[in-house]
N, C-alpha and C positions, 0 to 999 in steps of 0.2 A: 490620663487626664489628672494634671497634678493642679493643687492649689497651692501657689505659692505663697499666697496672701488673700484673705477675704473668703468668701464661701461661694462654692459652686453649687447649683442643684442638676442632678443628672437625672434625666426620667426615659424610662424604657418601658415596655408594654408588663414587666414584672414589677415595675414600682418605681420609686422616687428615690436616690441616694444623696443625701447632702453632704458637701463635701467642706468640711471646715479646713483652715491653713493646716499644710505639712501631711496633709492626706493625699492617698492616690485612688482616683477611681477608674477601675477597669472595667470597660465594654467590650466584651467579645466580637468577633466579625459575625454579621448576620443580625444583630439587635438595632432596629430602628431607634434612633435616640435624639433628644435634644437637651440643652443646657443651657442655665441661664445664670449669671453671674449678678450675686449681691455686694453692695459696699464697694470698696476700693478694691478689687479683686486683680491678684496676678496670676493668670491660667497659662500653663504650659502643655501642650499635647505633643504625645510621642505616639508614634505607631510600631507596631511589633510585627516581624513576620510569621507567617504562617508557623514556622518549625520552634519559634520560640514562644508564639500565644499557645502552642498546644501544652506548654508547663505551666501555665497558672489555669483558673478556675475557667470552664465553659459557660459561666454567668457572669451577670454583674456583680461585683463587690468594691468593697472600700477597704483601703489598707493603711495603716498608719508608715510614712515613710521613715525609715531609719536614716541617721546622719549621713551615711555613704549615701543609700538611694536618693537624697535630696541632692547631693552634689553632683549625682549623676544626672539627673534632670536637669540641673540647672545648666549641668554642663552642654548635653544634649540639645538644647533650647538657647543658649546663650548666644554671644555676640559671631563666634567662631562658625556661627551655621547661617547667618545672613548678612553680616559684617564682610563687605568685599575688601577691606583693608586686613581683615584679621586672617590669619592661617587657619583654614578649616582642617576637620579632620579627615582623615583617609576613611575609605571603605571599612578597611579590617580594624582600625581603631573605633568608629563607631560600632562596630559590629561585637567588639568585645565590651564597650560600654552598655550596650544594650544588654548582652549577657549579665552581666553584672546587675545590671537594673533588676532582671528576672529572676536572679537568685536571691536578691534580697526581697523580692516581694512575695517569694515563696517561704522564706522565715519570717515575714512580716505578720504581727496578730491580724486578723481581718476584724476591723470595726464594725458595732451594730448600728450601723449607720443606714441602712437600707430599710425602707419602709414596703413592704410589698403592696400590690395593688390588687383588691379585692375584685373577683371575677364574678360571683353570686351579685344577683341585683339587689338582694336585702342590706349586704354589706357595702354594695356601692352606695346605696341611699346613705347609709348612716358617716361612709368615708365621706360623702360630699358635704353633708350637715357640719361634722367635725372640723373639715379643712376651710370651711368659709367662716366658721367660728370656733377656733381653738380653745376659746375660754369656757365654751359652754359644759357644765358638770352635769349634765343629765346623766342617770343611770343607765347601764344596758336596758333594764326593763322598762324606763321612760323612753327611750329611744326605740324600742321595739313595739310599742304601742304606737308611737307615732307612726311606723311604718307597717303595720300590721304583722309581726311577727314574734313568737313567743323568747324568752329568755333563754331557756334551754336549746333553742332552736341557735339563736345566734351564736352563744357560747361556743355550740359544735363546730357552726362553720369559722368561726375566729382560730380555732384549735387545728382543725382538719384542714381548711384552706391556706391559713396566713401562719400557721403554725406558731402562734403566740395567744395569749389570753386578749381579751378586749382591754383591760388595763393597761397591759404591756405595750399593745399597739396605739394605743391613746397617748400613752406616755412619749413614746417615740415619735409620735405626730407633733407633740407640744415642743419637744427640745429639738424637732425640725424647724419648727415657726421662730422659735426662739433662737437660734444660731443665724437666721435671717435677721431678726430685729437686732441683736447684737453686733452683725455685720453692719448695720445702717446706722449704728452711734447709740442705740436706746440704753440705759443703764439696766442693772440687775434687777432693781425693785420695779421698773416698769414694765420689763419684760416678763418678769414673773406673773405679774397680774394679767397681763394682755394673753398671756396663754394659758390661764385658767387655774393657777396655783393660789392657794389660800392664803401664803406667805412668802416671803422670798426663801427662808429657809428650807422647805420643802422642795423650792425651784432648784436650788442651790444641790440639794442633796441628789435629785434626780438628775441633773445634769452632769453632776460631777461621776457618776455612776455609769452613764452612756459615754460621755466625752473624756473622761479619766483626769478633768482638771476643772477646777470652778469657773463659773461664768466669768468672774473678776480676772483671774489669771489668764483666762482664753482669751479675753479681750486686750489684756496688756501684753501677750504673749505674741498675739496676732499682729498689734501692732510694732512691735519691737524687733520681731524676726523678718518682717517681709523686706525682701531684697530692694535694691535702689534700681535696679535695672528690669526694665518690665514689658519684653517683646512680646509677650500673649496676654498684654494687659486688655481688657474689654469693658465698655460702659455698663453700668448696672442693667441696663434695658436690653441688652445683646442677647439674644434667643439664635442660636444656629441648629441647625438640624442636618445629620448625614447618616447614614447608611454606611456602616464599616465593612 
């Protein structure tokens, strides 16, 4: 699943991936998932054969699309695939393009955009609070008191179950919310405060560390690189679920 423009949220039982423009979300076969588009989104979907799917991770992941991967994805989902007046790709040509795409994904840097879903009831309670109010600045100790768990226990659960600290998990959750707000047209300052940062500079630093560019450049780049052809365009409220 490729976000040529806008932002996609892809959710599986493993967690949620936020997919900003020019990223590719990979969901292996067997993972029930749903996705939602935020903002003016151009969504492209490509399916891999089992032989090619074995060459990429067996878990949900998000990759940065190279220039070549982007052009292959646009070609595989462009007018030649649905316009009767355009000469379509032959089966062998599509097979070669898919092979190029897989090779590019194998070389692409994986993006830290997957937010793991807690399984422990105590962590799930904390996740529910912070998803509903990402600006909540309560400490782990304060959240622990609210749900009846010690700080030490919660810290251990975050490390063992989610593979990150509470601070890292909450920062990633906030960046997820920030991407949605930016896609919906909010500016950097409003987004920073809505997601719990005390000032825009702290938000810019955290956003840049995870996304690789500043919020302002991300918004400008997203608007300027969106293709004019939108065969995969979906309205913001569209949610579809499929089992690959």
